[in-house]
C-alpha positions in Angstrom: 80.0 70.0 132.2 79.6 67.5 129.4 82.5 65.2 128.3 84.2 66.2 125.0 82.9 64.6 121.9 84.9 61.9 120.3 86.8 63.0 117.2 85.2 62.1 113.9 87.3 59.1 112.9 85.0 56.7 111.3 84.9 55.8 107.6 81.5 57.4 107.2 82.6 60.5 109.1 85.8 60.8 106.9 83.7 60.3 103.8 81.2 63.2 104.8 84.1 65.5 105.7 85.9 64.9 102.4 82.7 65.5 100.5 82.0 68.6 102.4 85.4 70.0 101.8 85.3 69.4 98.1 81.8 70.9 97.8 82.9 74.0 99.6 85.8 74.5 97.2 83.5 73.9 94.2 80.9 76.3 95.4 83.6 78.9 95.6 84.8 78.1 92.1 81.6 77.6 90.2 78.7 79.9 91.3 76.2 77.7 89.4 76.7 75.2 92.3 75.7 77.5 95.1 72.0 76.3 95.2 72.7 72.6 94.3 72.3 70.2 97.3 74.9 67.5 97.6 73.6 64.4 99.3 75.1 61.1 100.3 73.5 57.8 99.7 74.7 54.4 100.5 74.1 52.3 97.5 72.2 53.1 94.2 69.6 50.9 92.6 71.1 49.4 89.4 70.7 46.3 87.2 73.3 43.6 87.5 74.4 44.1 83.9 75.1 47.9 84.4 78.1 49.6 85.8 77.6 50.6 89.4 76.9 54.3 89.4 78.9 56.6 91.7 76.5 59.4 91.7 73.1 60.5 90.5 72.3 64.0 89.0 68.9 65.5 89.5 68.6 68.8 87.7 64.9 69.1 88.4 65.5 69.2 92.1 69.0 70.8 92.0 70.8 67.9 93.6 73.6 65.6 93.3 73.5 62.3 95.2 76.9 60.7 95.8 76.9 56.9 96.5 79.4 56.1 99.3 79.7 52.3 99.0 80.6 52.2 95.3 82.9 55.2 95.6 84.9 53.7 98.5 84.6 50.0 97.7 85.2 49.7 94.0 88.9 50.9 94.1 91.4 49.1 92.1 93.3 46.3 93.9 96.1 47.7 96.1 94.6 51.1 96.3 92.3 50.5 99.3 93.9 52.9 101.7 93.1 56.2 103.2 94.8 58.3 100.6 93.3 56.5 97.7 89.8 56.5 99.2 90.1 60.3 99.8 91.2 60.8 96.2 88.4 58.7 94.9 85.9 60.6 96.9 87.3 64.0 95.8 87.4 62.8 92.2 83.7 61.6 92.3 82.6 64.9 93.7 84.5 66.9 91.1 83.3 64.6 88.2 79.7 64.7 89.4 79.7 68.5 89.8 81.3 68.8 86.4 78.9 66.7 84.7 76.0 68.6 86.4 77.1 71.9 85.1 78.2 70.5 81.6 81.9 71.1 82.0 85.0 69.0 82.2 86.4 68.2 85.6 89.8 69.7 84.7 88.0 73.0 84.2 87.8 73.4 88.0 90.7 76.1 88.1 88.1 78.8 88.1 90.1 80.9 85.8 88.7 80.5 82.3 84.9 80.7 82.7 
C-alpha cells in the first residue's frame, strides 16, 4: 500500500486549483469557451517600458495563457495574502476570458446572452 499523497498546499498548487475552478465555472456559463485551452505560464516576455501582461490571448490556437508571477506578485501593498491572491487570480481568469470572447467581465452571470 502506498502512503497517502500530501495535500496540495503550495502556492503553485493553489494557483492551478483556483484557475481550474474559475475555468470550470466559465465553461459552464459561456459555451464559446468549451474548446479554449487555458494554460499557465510563469512570466511573459515584455519590454521594460510596457505594463507587465497578466495573460496572453491566442485566438488562432484557441488558447488563453495566464501568467502566474505577475498575477500573484503585482498586488497592491497590503493585499498580499491568500484571499487577495485568490481574488486576483479569479479576476485575471474572468477578465482574460471576457476579452477573449469580446464581452465585459461583469456579463458572466450567464443570463443575458
